[in-house]
N, C-alpha and C positions, 0 to 999 in steps of 0.2 A: 567512400574510403579516403583516409587521409594519404598525402602525398608521402611517399617513401623516403627516408633519409638517404642520402647517398652513401655508397658503400665505402668510400675513401676515409681513412683514419687521419687522424690529426698528424701523426707521424709521418704519412705518405705525403701530405699537402705541405708539411714543413720541409720534408726531403726535397720536393720538387721546387719550392720557393728558393731554398739553398743552391740548388743546382742552377737556377735561372740567374740567380744574383751572382753566382760564381762565373758563369759565362760573361755576363756583363762586365765583371770586373776583369776578366782575362782579356778583354777586347778593348778596354779603355786605356789610352796613351797614359804612361806616367803613373799607372796603378798596377802595383806589383804583388803577386800572390804565390805563384809557383815559379820556381827558377828553372833553368835549362835541364833537360832530362838526359843529356848526352854523357854525364859523368856522375859518378857516385858521389855527390856532394850535397849536403843539407845544411840549413842554417839554424842555429839555436838562438832564440830571442827571448828577452825577459821584459817584461812590462812592470811599472808602478814604483821603481825605485827612484832616487837612492834612499836606503833606510839603514837602520840599525844592523842589518844582516849583510849589507853590500859588500863589507870587507871579506866575510866569509865566503861569499859567492865568488868574489874575485880570487880569493886564495885557492879555492877548489878548482876553478876554471884553470889556474896556473898549473896545479898539480897534474890535471888531466891534459895539459897542452893544447887547450882548444880556445879560440876566439868566440865571441858571441856579438850580438847585438842587443843594446839596452834602450828601450823606449822609457824615457824618464818624464816624470810629472815636474813641471816647472817649479812649483812651490816647493817641493822636495829638494830640487836642485839648489835654489836659493838658500835653503837651509844648510846644505852640505855640499859647498863648492870645491871643497878637498876631494869628496868622493867622486864628483864629475871628473876632476883632473886625473883620478886615479884609474877610472874607466880607460880613458884614452892613454895614460902612460903604459897600462898593461896591454895595449893593442886590439881593444875592443871598439866597435862601432857606438856611436852614442846619437840617439836622435829623439824626436818630439813625441810626446803623449799627451799635450794639452797642459795647461797651467794648473788646474784643480780637479781634472778627471771628470769633468761635466761632459755628458754625452753631447756630441757636436750637433746634432739635430735640435737640440733645446736651446741653442744658441743663434742670435742673429748674426748676420754677415760680420758686422763691425766687431761684435763680441768675440766671434770665432777667429777673426784675424789677430785681435788683440791677445787671445789665449796662445796662440802659436807664435806670436812675436815675442812675447814675454819670455816663454820658454827657451825661443832661440837665444835670448839675451842672457838668460840663466846659464845656457850651455856655452856661451862665448862663441855662438855660431856653430855649424857643422863643417865636418872637412870633406863632405862628401860632393861638393859643387852644389848642385840641386838639393835644398833641404829635404829631409825626409820627416814623415809624420804617421803616426798609428792612431786612428781614433780611438779614444777611450770605449771599451766593451766591443769594438769594431763596429760601432754605431754610426750609419751614414744615411742621409737621405739625398735627393738630388741637388738641393740647394747647398747643403754643406760640402759635397764632393766637388760641385762645380766652383764653389768659393776657394777651396783648397788647391785645386788645379789652377785656377786663374791666379793665386797667389804665389805660384811657382813651386809648389810642394810636390814631391813624390809620394803617393799615398801607399803605406806599406801594410799588407795583411798578412794572412797565414793560411796554411794548407791542412796542418794538424793541430788541433787543440789538446793538450795534454789534459785538460779539465781539471788542473790542480787547484783552482779557486773553490772546487766543491769536493774533489776526490782526495782525501789526506792520507792515503794509503801509499807509501812510497813503492811496494811491490805492484800495486795496480798501475800506478803511473809508468813504472818502467815496462810493464807489460803492454800498456797502450802505446807506448813509443817504441816498441820492440821492432828490429828490422823486418820482420814478416808484416808490419803494419806500415812501413816506409818504403817510399819510392824515390829516384833521383829528383833532385830540385825541390824536396819538401822544406817547407818553413814551419817549423815547431813553436808553438806558443807555450811560454811559462811565464811564472811570476815571481818577483822577489819577496822577501821578507817571511818565507815559509819554510819551517824546518823539513817538512816532508818532500818539499820540492828538492832541497839541498841533499837530504838522504838519497833520493831516487837518481840524482844526477850521474854519479859514478857508474851505476849499472846501465843507464842509458847510453851514455857516452862509449863505455867499453864495449858494450854489444854491438853498437853502430860501427866502430872502429874494427871489430874482429869480423864484421861483414863486408869490410871493404869500403866503408864511407869515411869521408872526410867532412869535418865540421869547420864551418866558415862563418864569416859574418854575413848578413843579408846583402851588404853592399858587394862583397866580393863574389857571392853567388851570382848575382845578377851581372856582373862585370863581364862575364864570358859571353 
């Protein structure tokens, strides 16, 4: 008789790996994922800008009266320095997302440091003291993580992925980020440059506020 296959599904194995990875992340100094759970505060974060829609994102956040954290691509920041200034002028946190969105494990140590340094230069530095970085696609291995921490970075991840890079339905995005799926200290991941994300945002923010949540920058979430 042939060997029986293990009964565990790919989904179960993937979930177990994610759980173990998050436990490691939560116990690593200067690696941030979930904020304090003592107050109903969450952080809205947006990756991959600035771009042609950044102004509309900023106008909407102004209308909603909430700040956010923008993890920007260095090459985009070099093309649009006026938008980098606009993020900060309007009270948002701006942080590093690599220079050209290459996944960090694919880079050697020097290339990774160069990516981050060039991006910080495009941002004219960060005002958070210790600089923050979010790895493109959230991809990290031991070498890239150690390189970032040794270079003085705070590594910023997330706890709730809106999946707006593959789910283009605003109603579905709003449901995924509804209060019943949120807990205090949550860090929500979104992306710039997408009409469906922009359309979903008022419903998401309004529902969270109606449930007593305060939306803050990631820096302010972890400052307490």
